[in-house]
Structures are given as structure tokens and as C-alpha cells.
MOPAC internal coordinates of N, CA, C and O (Angstrom, degrees):
PM7 1SCF
backbone

  N    0.0000 0     0.00 0     0.00 0    0    0    0
  C    1.4274 1     0.00 0     0.00 0    1    0    0
  C    1.5223 1   109.11 1     0.00 0    2    1    0
  O    1.2310 1   119.69 1   -45.11 1    3    2    1
  N    1.3204 1   118.21 1   134.89 1    3    2    1
  C    1.4329 1   123.61 1   179.42 1    5    3    2
  C    1.5086 1   107.36 1  -119.71 1    6    5    3
  O    1.2310 1   121.00 1   -54.87 1    7    6    5
  N    1.3300 1   115.69 1   125.13 1    7    6    5
  C    1.4631 1   120.00 1  -177.89 1    9    7    6
  C    1.5441 1   107.42 1  -118.19 1   10    9    7
  O    1.2310 1   121.87 1   -55.76 1   11   10    9
  N    1.3640 1   114.03 1   124.24 1   11   10    9
  C    1.4372 1   120.06 1   176.30 1   13   11   10
  C    1.4903 1   108.65 1  -105.94 1   14   13   11
  O    1.2310 1   120.85 1   -57.98 1   15   14   13
  N    1.3588 1   115.99 1   122.02 1   15   14   13
  C    1.4405 1   120.04 1  -176.60 1   17   15   14
  C    1.5018 1   111.50 1  -109.55 1   18   17   15
  O    1.2310 1   120.42 1   -49.86 1   19   18   17
  N    1.3057 1   116.80 1   130.14 1   19   18   17
  C    1.4595 1   126.01 1   171.88 1   21   19   18
  C    1.5607 1   112.61 1    46.04 1   22   21   19
  O    1.2310 1   120.58 1  -115.21 1   23   22   21
  N    1.3147 1   116.51 1    64.79 1   23   22   21
  C    1.4491 1   117.99 1   178.93 1   25   23   22
  C    1.5310 1   111.83 1   -77.37 1   26   25   23
  O    1.2310 1   119.75 1    -6.04 1   27   26   25
  N    1.2765 1   118.08 1   173.96 1   27   26   25
  C    1.4467 1   121.36 1   175.40 1   29   27   26
  C    1.5298 1   108.55 1   -67.36 1   30   29   27
  O    1.2310 1   120.13 1   -21.48 1   31   30   29
  N    1.3230 1   117.37 1   158.52 1   31   30   29
  C    1.4294 1   121.93 1  -173.56 1   33   31   30
  C    1.5117 1   113.39 1   -62.04 1   34   33   31
  O    1.2310 1   119.35 1   154.67 1   35   34   33
  N    1.3119 1   118.84 1   -25.33 1   35   34   33
  C    1.4584 1   120.52 1  -173.33 1   37   35   34
  C    1.5421 1   111.94 1   -90.34 1   38   37   35
  O    1.2310 1   118.46 1  -173.55 1   39   38   37
  N    1.2484 1   120.55 1     6.45 1   39   38   37
  C    1.4859 1   121.56 1  -178.23 1   41   39   38
  C    1.4744 1   110.56 1   -71.64 1   42   41   39
  O    1.2310 1   120.20 1   -68.36 1   43   42   41
  N    1.3744 1   117.22 1   111.64 1   43   42   41
  C    1.4108 1   125.32 1   175.05 1   45   43   42
  C    1.5073 1   109.52 1  -166.58 1   46   45   43
  O    1.2310 1   119.53 1   -17.68 1   47   46   45
  N    1.3452 1   118.51 1   162.32 1   47   46   45
  C    1.4247 1   122.94 1  -179.78 1   49   47   46
  C    1.5233 1   111.30 1    56.19 1   50   49   47
  O    1.2310 1   119.58 1  -120.99 1   51   50   49
  N    1.3439 1   118.40 1    59.01 1   51   50   49
  C    1.4478 1   120.15 1   179.48 1   53   51   50
  C    1.5288 1   111.06 1  -133.35 1   54   53   51
  O    1.2310 1   120.39 1   -20.27 1   55   54   53
  N    1.2561 1   116.87 1   159.73 1   55   54   53
  C    1.4653 1   124.87 1   178.30 1   57   55   54
  C    1.5075 1   110.70 1  -106.49 1   58   57   55
  O    1.2310 1   120.35 1   -26.82 1   59   58   57
  N    1.3363 1   116.93 1   153.18 1   59   58   57
  C    1.4209 1   123.98 1   169.30 1   61   59   58
  C    1.4941 1   107.16 1  -121.17 1   62   61   59
  O    1.2310 1   122.00 1   -57.64 1   63   62   61
  N    1.3493 1   113.79 1   122.36 1   63   62   61
  C    1.4998 1   121.20 1  -178.57 1   65   63   62
  C    1.5140 1   110.73 1  -116.33 1   66   65   63
  O    1.2310 1   121.14 1   -26.24 1   67   66   65
  N    1.3207 1   115.42 1   153.76 1   67   66   65
  C    1.4776 1   125.02 1   176.46 1   69   67   66
  C    1.4630 1   110.09 1  -128.18 1   70   69   67
  O    1.2310 1   120.84 1   -43.56 1   71   70   69
  N    1.3112 1   116.00 1   136.44 1   71   70   69
  C    1.4682 1   120.04 1   179.92 1   73   71   70
  C    1.5122 1   111.64 1  -152.13 1   74   73   71
  O    1.2310 1   119.29 1   -20.09 1   75   74   73
  N    1.3159 1   118.95 1   159.91 1   75   74   73
  C    1.4105 1   123.09 1   175.51 1   77   75   74
  C    1.5341 1   111.62 1   -96.32 1   78   77   75
  O    1.2310 1   120.40 1   179.03 1   79   78   77
  N    1.3233 1   116.85 1    -0.97 1   79   78   77
  C    1.4384 1   122.59 1  -174.06 1   81   79   78
  C    1.5442 1   110.48 1  -115.71 1   82   81   79
  O    1.2310 1   120.40 1   -56.14 1   83   82   81
  N    1.3040 1   116.84 1   123.86 1   83   82   81
  C    1.4972 1   120.14 1  -179.74 1   85   83   82
  C    1.5118 1   112.35 1   -62.35 1   86   85   83
  O    1.2310 1   119.57 1   160.26 1   87   86   85
  N    1.3258 1   118.43 1   -19.74 1   87   86   85
  C    1.4514 1   120.32 1  -177.14 1   89   87   86
  C    1.5682 1   113.00 1   -94.25 1   90   89   87
  O    1.2310 1   121.92 1  -172.61 1   91   90   89
  N    1.3287 1   113.94 1     7.39 1   91   90   89
  C    1.4552 1   116.65 1   172.92 1   93   91   90
  C    1.5387 1   116.23 1    85.36 1   94   93   91
  O    1.2310 1   119.38 1  -164.74 1   95   94   93
  N    1.3041 1   118.79 1    15.26 1   95   94   93
  C    1.4128 1   120.82 1   179.06 1   97   95   94
  C    1.5556 1   108.28 1   -90.68 1   98   97   95
  O    1.2310 1   121.99 1   -25.51 1   99   98   97
  N    1.3057 1   113.80 1   154.49 1   99   98   97
  C    1.4597 1   120.86 1   179.79 1  101   99   98
  C    1.5715 1   109.85 1    56.57 1  102  101   99
  O    1.2310 1   121.05 1  -128.66 1  103  102  101
  N    1.3240 1   115.60 1    51.34 1  103  102  101
  C    1.4485 1   123.60 1  -175.15 1  105  103  102
  C    1.5349 1   108.04 1   -86.51 1  106  105  103
  O    1.2310 1   121.35 1   -44.98 1  107  106  105
  N    1.3259 1   115.01 1   135.02 1  107  106  105
  C    1.4579 1   121.35 1   175.47 1  109  107  106
  C    1.5811 1   108.67 1  -115.64 1  110  109  107
  O    1.2310 1   122.20 1   -44.49 1  111  110  109
  N    1.3280 1   113.40 1   135.51 1  111  110  109
  C    1.4913 1   117.71 1   177.72 1  113  111  110
  C    1.5020 1   110.66 1   -77.47 1  114  113  111
  O    1.2310 1   120.11 1   -56.57 1  115  114  113
  N    1.3164 1   117.40 1   123.43 1  115  114  113
  C    1.4341 1   121.94 1   175.62 1  117  115  114
  C    1.5155 1   110.98 1   -90.80 1  118  117  115
  O    1.2310 1   119.92 1   134.21 1  119  118  117
  N    1.3139 1   117.77 1   -45.79 1  119  118  117
  C    1.4697 1   119.98 1  -176.89 1  121  119  118
  C    1.5061 1   112.17 1  -154.86 1  122  121  119
  O    1.2310 1   120.20 1   -17.41 1  123  122  121
  N    1.3218 1   117.22 1   162.59 1  123  122  121
  C    1.4389 1   123.14 1   171.56 1  125  123  122
  C    1.5206 1   106.07 1  -135.07 1  126  125  123
  O    1.2310 1   120.30 1   -41.75 1  127  126  125
  N    1.3225 1   117.04 1   138.25 1  127  126  125
  C    1.4738 1   120.53 1   175.68 1  129  127  126
  C    1.4732 1   110.78 1  -128.43 1  130  129  127
  O    1.2310 1   119.77 1   -55.38 1  131  130  129
  N    1.3099 1   118.05 1   124.62 1  131  130  129
  C    1.4627 1   121.38 1  -179.77 1  133  131  130
  C    1.5422 1   113.38 1  -117.14 1  134  133  131
  O    1.2310 1   120.38 1  -166.25 1  135  134  133
  N    1.3487 1   116.88 1    13.75 1  135  134  133
  C    1.4427 1   122.11 1   179.65 1  137  135  134
  C    1.5515 1   106.34 1  -104.70 1  138  137  135
  O    1.2310 1   120.76 1   -56.75 1  139  138  137
  N    1.3509 1   116.14 1   123.25 1  139  138  137
  C    1.4600 1   118.35 1   177.66 1  141  139  138
  C    1.5151 1   112.91 1   -59.98 1  142  141  139
  O    1.2310 1   121.12 1   -37.26 1  143  142  141
  N    1.3305 1   115.47 1   142.74 1  143  142  141
  C    1.4696 1   122.22 1   174.84 1  145  143  142
  C    1.5105 1   110.58 1   -70.56 1  146  145  143
  O    1.2310 1   120.47 1   -31.63 1  147  146  145
  N    1.2926 1   116.71 1   148.37 1  147  146  145
  C    1.4627 1   122.74 1   171.40 1  149  147  146
  C    1.5152 1   107.57 1   -94.59 1  150  149  147
  O    1.2310 1   119.75 1   -16.40 1  151  150  149
  N    1.3425 1   118.08 1   163.60 1  151  150  149
  C    1.4923 1   121.83 1  -179.21 1  153  151  150
  C    1.4824 1   109.61 1   -55.51 1  154  153  151
  O    1.2310 1   120.08 1   -46.30 1  155  154  153
  N    1.3422 1   117.46 1   133.70 1  155  154  153
  C    1.4631 1   125.54 1   177.59 1  157  155  154
  C    1.5391 1   115.25 1    59.74 1  158  157  155
  O    1.2310 1   120.83 1  -156.46 1  159  158  157
  N    1.2967 1   116.02 1    23.54 1  159  158  157
  C    1.4735 1   120.05 1   178.00 1  161  159  158
  C    1.5305 1   111.54 1   -86.55 1  162  161  159
  O    1.2310 1   121.03 1   -34.03 1  163  162  161
  N    1.3094 1   115.64 1   145.97 1  163  162  161
  C    1.5075 1   120.62 1   172.08 1  165  163  162
  C    1.4560 1   108.05 1  -124.50 1  166  165  163
  O    1.2310 1   119.79 1   -28.24 1  167  166  165
  N    1.3325 1   118.00 1   151.76 1  167  166  165
  C    1.4504 1   122.99 1   179.70 1  169  167  166
  C    1.4780 1   110.15 1  -139.09 1  170  169  167
  O    1.2310 1   122.06 1   -28.76 1  171  170  169
  N    1.3554 1   113.67 1   151.24 1  171  170  169
  C    1.4722 1   121.47 1   179.18 1  173  171  170
  C    1.4987 1   105.98 1  -116.45 1  174  173  171
  O    1.2310 1   120.79 1   -41.32 1  175  174  173
  N    1.3509 1   116.09 1   138.68 1  175  174  173
  C    1.4443 1   125.65 1   178.22 1  177  175  174
  C    1.5051 1   109.04 1  -124.72 1  178  177  175
  O    1.2310 1   119.97 1   -49.41 1  179  178  177
  N    1.3315 1   117.66 1   130.59 1  179  178  177
  C    1.4335 1   124.28 1   178.71 1  181  179  178
  C    1.5234 1   109.81 1  -110.48 1  182  181  179
  O    1.2310 1   121.30 1   -56.04 1  183  182  181
  N    1.3229 1   115.11 1   123.96 1  183  182  181
  C    1.4615 1   117.64 1   179.15 1  185  183  182
  C    1.5139 1   110.70 1   -75.69 1  186  185  183
  O    1.2310 1   119.22 1   -22.65 1  187  186  185
  N    1.3305 1   119.10 1   157.35 1  187  186  185
  C    1.4688 1   120.74 1   179.21 1  189  187  186
  C    1.5463 1   109.33 1   -54.97 1  190  189  187
  O    1.2310 1   121.54 1   -27.53 1  191  190  189
  N    1.2986 1   114.66 1   152.47 1  191  190  189
  C    1.4705 1   122.82 1   179.69 1  193  191  190
  C    1.5199 1   107.04 1   -61.67 1  194  193  191
  O    1.2310 1   121.37 1   -44.88 1  195  194  193
  N    1.3426 1   114.99 1   135.12 1  195  194  193
  C    1.4450 1   122.25 1   178.53 1  197  195  194
  C    1.5463 1   114.44 1    88.56 1  198  197  195
  O    1.2310 1   120.12 1   171.90 1  199  198  197
  N    1.3227 1   117.38 1    -8.10 1  199  198  197
  C    1.4635 1   118.28 1   177.81 1  201  199  198
  C    1.5575 1   108.56 1   -76.52 1  202  201  199
  O    1.2310 1   121.91 1   -50.20 1  203  202  201
  N    1.3280 1   113.94 1   129.80 1  203  202  201
  C    1.4658 1   121.83 1  -179.89 1  205  203  202
  C    1.5226 1   111.24 1  -129.84 1  206  205  203
  O    1.2310 1   121.27 1   -21.40 1  207  206  205
  N    1.2785 1   115.18 1   158.60 1  207  206  205
  C    1.4216 1   121.63 1   175.94 1  209  207  206
  C    1.4784 1   112.44 1   172.96 1  210  209  207
  O    1.2310 1   120.68 1   -15.24 1  211  210  209
  N    1.3578 1   116.30 1   164.76 1  211  210  209
  C    1.4810 1   122.91 1  -177.40 1  213  211  210
  C    1.5227 1   108.66 1  -100.54 1  214  213  211
  O    1.2310 1   119.32 1   155.50 1  215  214  213
  N    1.3108 1   118.91 1   -24.50 1  215  214  213
  C    1.4890 1   122.22 1  -175.96 1  217  215  214
  C    1.4836 1   111.78 1  -122.57 1  218  217  215
  O    1.2310 1   120.95 1   -35.70 1  219  218  217
  N    1.2991 1   115.78 1   144.30 1  219  218  217
  C    1.4373 1   125.07 1   177.90 1  221  219  218
  C    1.5604 1   108.36 1  -119.43 1  222  221  219
  O    1.2310 1   120.77 1   -49.29 1  223  222  221
  N    1.3021 1   116.14 1   130.71 1  223  222  221
  C    1.4802 1   120.78 1  -178.74 1  225  223  222
  C    1.4975 1   109.10 1  -127.00 1  226  225  223
  O    1.2310 1   118.64 1   -48.75 1  227  226  225
  N    1.3338 1   120.20 1   131.25 1  227  226  225
  C    1.4363 1   127.39 1   169.80 1  229  227  226
  C    1.4552 1   109.83 1  -103.80 1  230  229  227
  O    1.2310 1   120.24 1   -45.78 1  231  230  229
  N    1.3165 1   117.14 1   134.22 1  231  230  229
  C    1.5040 1   120.78 1  -178.86 1  233  231  230
  C    1.5325 1   110.90 1  -149.67 1  234  233  231
  O    1.2310 1   122.57 1   -32.96 1  235  234  233
  N    1.3180 1   112.69 1   147.04 1  235  234  233
  C    1.4785 1   118.32 1   174.60 1  237  235  234
  C    1.5352 1   108.61 1   -76.49 1  238  237  235
  O    1.2310 1   121.46 1   -13.99 1  239  238  237
  N    1.3597 1   114.82 1   166.01 1  239  238  237
  C    1.4703 1   119.33 1   169.20 1  241  239  238
  C    1.5382 1   107.57 1   -58.10 1  242  241  239
  O    1.2310 1   121.03 1   -31.25 1  243  242  241
  N    1.3222 1   115.63 1   148.75 1  243  242  241
  C    1.4273 1   118.68 1  -177.12 1  245  243  242
  C    1.5380 1   115.93 1   -59.30 1  246  245  243
  O    1.2310 1   121.56 1   151.70 1  247  246  245
  N    1.3403 1   114.63 1   -28.30 1  247  246  245
  C    1.4815 1   119.53 1   178.43 1  249  247  246
  C    1.5171 1   115.47 1   -76.07 1  250  249  247
  O    1.2310 1   121.46 1   165.14 1  251  250  249
  N    1.3542 1   114.82 1   -14.86 1  251  250  249
  C    1.4982 1   119.13 1  -178.13 1  253  251  250
  C    1.5218 1   109.68 1   -87.72 1  254  253  251
  O    1.2310 1   119.79 1   -53.19 1  255  254  253
  N    1.2984 1   118.00 1   126.81 1  255  254  253
  C    1.4524 1   123.36 1  -177.02 1  257  255  254
  C    1.5141 1   109.43 1  -115.25 1  258  257  255
  O    1.2310 1   122.47 1  -106.83 1  259  258  257
  N    1.3754 1   112.88 1    73.17 1  259  258  257
  C    1.4453 1   121.62 1   177.40 1  261  259  258
  C    1.5169 1   110.55 1  -136.67 1  262  261  259
  O    1.2310 1   119.97 1   -14.41 1  263  262  261
  N    1.3369 1   117.67 1   165.59 1  263  262  261
  C    1.4083 1   122.10 1   173.71 1  265  263  262
  C    1.5657 1   110.81 1   -84.48 1  266  265  263
  O    1.2310 1   121.36 1   -34.98 1  267  266  265
  N    1.2814 1   115.00 1   145.02 1  267  266  265
  C    1.4412 1   122.24 1   178.86 1  269  267  266
  C    1.5353 1   106.10 1   -93.85 1  270  269  267
  O    1.2310 1   120.22 1   -68.72 1  271  270  269
  N    1.3077 1   117.18 1   111.28 1  271  270  269
  C    1.4763 1   122.00 1  -175.36 1  273  271  270
  C    1.5162 1   108.27 1  -114.09 1  274  273  271
  O    1.2310 1   121.25 1   -62.72 1  275  274  273
  N    1.3400 1   115.22 1   117.28 1  275  274  273
  C    1.4424 1   122.85 1  -178.76 1  277  275  274
  C    1.5171 1   108.77 1  -126.20 1  278  277  275
  O    1.2310 1   121.29 1   -30.89 1  279  278  277
  N    1.3157 1   115.13 1   149.11 1  279  278  277
  C    1.4952 1   121.39 1   173.53 1  281  279  278
  C    1.5048 1   109.95 1   -94.58 1  282  281  279
  O    1.2310 1   120.04 1   134.68 1  283  282  281
  N    1.2926 1   117.53 1   -45.32 1  283  282  281
  C    1.4747 1   119.97 1  -177.08 1  285  283  282
  C    1.4980 1   110.13 1  -159.43 1  286  285  283
  O    1.2310 1   120.76 1   -45.32 1  287  286  285
  N    1.3075 1   116.15 1   134.68 1  287  286  285
  C    1.4795 1   124.84 1   174.94 1  289  287  286
  C    1.5219 1   106.02 1  -127.70 1  290  289  287
  O    1.2310 1   122.37 1   -51.81 1  291  290  289
  N    1.3692 1   113.07 1   128.19 1  291  290  289
  C    1.4665 1   120.09 1   176.60 1  293  291  290
  C    1.5022 1   109.28 1  -118.36 1  294  293  291
  O    1.2310 1   120.59 1   -43.56 1  295  294  293
  N    1.3297 1   116.47 1   136.44 1  295  294  293
  C    1.4384 1   122.20 1   178.91 1  297  295  294
  C    1.4937 1   110.41 1  -118.71 1  298  297  295
  O    1.2310 1   120.31 1   -50.83 1  299  298  297
  N    1.3295 1   117.01 1   129.17 1  299  298  297
  C    1.4802 1   122.00 1  -179.22 1  301  299  298
  C    1.5108 1   107.33 1  -120.16 1  302  301  299
  O    1.2310 1   120.83 1   -32.17 1  303  302  301
  N    1.3249 1   116.01 1   147.83 1  303  302  301
  C    1.4458 1   122.94 1   175.73 1  305  303  302
  C    1.5045 1   111.20 1  -125.03 1  306  305  303
  O    1.2310 1   120.94 1   -31.14 1  307  306  305
  N    1.2938 1   115.81 1   148.86 1  307  306  305
  C    1.4773 1   122.62 1   174.09 1  309  307  306
  C    1.4951 1   107.78 1  -103.83 1  310  309  307
  O    1.2310 1   120.66 1   -34.56 1  311  310  309
  N    1.2884 1   116.34 1   145.44 1  311  310  309
  C    1.4899 1   120.20 1   176.63 1  313  311  310
  C    1.4884 1   112.79 1    82.47 1  314  313  311
  O    1.2310 1   120.57 1    27.25 1  315  314  313
  N    1.3317 1   116.51 1  -152.75 1  315  314  313
  C    1.4603 1   121.22 1  -177.27 1  317  315  314
  C    1.4923 1   112.10 1   -78.69 1  318  317  315
  O    1.2310 1   121.23 1   -46.48 1  319  318  317
  N    1.3687 1   115.26 1   133.52 1  319  318  317
  C    1.4241 1   119.32 1   178.23 1  321  319  318
  C    1.5306 1   111.49 1  -102.61 1  322  321  319
  O    1.2310 1   120.10 1   180.00 1  323  322  321

């Protein structure tokens, strides 16, 4: 489970990826969100069952040329870590 707390107002149209490689190889898409956040809103994203990885990456669509501004991201795992 990935929890994004109080992002900047412009956070929308972004992907959440999970990978076991710090260099971004073998990346699996966990979620996509295209709904803009409201002020002080938090959201939870659940990756598909069986998806595993050591690293989480948030990224805008390639066509979007903006900075990704986040206040806090929390990542939780079920089972053995």
C-alpha cells in the first residue's frame, strides 16, 4: 500500500512504479492517477496482488513538463519484507 499525504496542488496524471532495481530496470506499473488532488487531500494506492519490489517511483506522464512536489509518501508491505 502506498499512501501519499498532502501533495502539492498540481499533483495529477502520474504513475506509481515498483521495481527491485534502483536504476529503474524491470519496472512494473502499480497505479495511475489522473484526478487532481484537492487541498489537504491524501490518497491510498494498492498495487496488484503479487506485485513486489524494493523501490517505489512516482513519475508524471512523459509529455508533462512539471516538477513532482510531494510532502510525504509512505509505503507499507504485507508479509515478509
